[in-house]
N, C-alpha and C positions, 0 to 999 in steps of 0.2 A: 759788075759783079766782079769781085774782088775775090780773089782765093788767099787762104791765109796760113803761114807756117803758126806755131803758138810755142813762144820759150818756155823753160824750163819753169822761172818764175810765175808766168800765168797758170800754168796749172797747180802749182805749188798753191799759189793764194786760192784757187778753187778747190783744193784736197781738204785745205784749213780754214774753208768756210769765211774766206773775209769776204766783208757786204761789198755787192756788187759784180762779184765774177764769175758767178755761175748764171748769172742775168747778161754778162758780158759774153761768154760761150752759147748761151740759149739764143741771143741776138745775132750774133755772127753764123750760127748753124742754120738759120733760117732761109737764107741765101746762097751763102758762100759755105765753098770746101775747106773742112779743117784738118788740117794734117799735123803730124811733129815728126822730130828727126829721130831716127834711132838713137841718136845722142842724146836727145830730150830723154826718151825712154829709159833709158842706160842711168840720167841721172834723177828721175823719179824712182825708179825701182832702189836705187843705191842708198836712197836718204826715207824710204817708205818706214813708216813706223809699225809697230805688229798689227794694232789697232786700225789701221788703213787701208791693210792690204783689202777687203774686197773692194772697198770704195777705189782705190787706185786701179785695180785693175781695171774695174767697169768704165772710169774715166778713160784711162788709155787705148782699151779695147772699144769704145765709142770714135776714136779718132784713127785716120789712117797715118802709119808711122812709115816713113821714107828710109830706104836704107842709103848706106853711106856708100856711092858706088864710086868705083876708082875717078871719075872725073869730079867728083864731088870731094874725095882726097885730095883730087891734084889742088882745085880751086882754093881748099881748103890750105895748105900749105903756102900757095901765093899769096893768100891773105897776112897768113902769119908774117914769111919771109918779106913781104914788100913795106909791110907795116913797119917791121923791125928795122928795116934801112930807111923810114923816115922818122924814127926814132916814138912809134909806138907798139904798144905792147897787147896784142890781142889773145886771150886765152883759147887752148885748143879747142875745147867746147865750143865758144862762141864762134870760132872760126869755121866750123863745121856746119854749126846751126847757119850761119849766114850762107856760107856757102851752100846748102841744101836749098834756101829760099831763091837764092841768085838764081842756081842750075834751073829749080823747076819754076821761075818766075811767080814765086808766091811774095805776100807782101809779111814779113814780119811783125807778130805783134809782141810785146814785150814790155816792161816795167822799166830797163834799162837802156835808153837809148844808147846812150854815152859808149856804150859796150860795143855798138855796131853801126860804125863811123865807114862804113865800106861804100865804095865809089858800087854803084847800081844796084844797090839794095834798098828796098823802098819799108820803112818801119814807121808803125804806128806805137805811141807808147801809151800805157794804160796806167790812169793816175791810182792814187789809194782806194778809191771807189771803182775801179774798173770802168770809167770814160776812157776812151781811146780818141787820140790827136795822131795827124798823121805829123810827123817827122822832116823838115828838110834837110 
């Protein structure tokens, strides 16, 4: 059993009814713990369309939201700082989401694995129809 942290782009595809993505969540939820970062919750609500309010909150409330603790904030800061010293630029939101997965020992599910090249992070990348592959 693997427990997962879902990236913002996975939820957006579910809400926009992208083929395969609701099935992806249903399949993962059968035997795995599905969570999101508080940062993902923020990003989803920030971009929510008025007519999506009910569906958005139904989806968000079906998942456990993990808070951004001081340990997660510290780890995210280190991800951005050390990446910068190596010539990489990590977005703050991606760093917080990655640090949440690392701190909670969760595998991250995203459509953008290249944004998450952090050490000690297990990443599954979803394709355009919601099939996931482990990224090494």
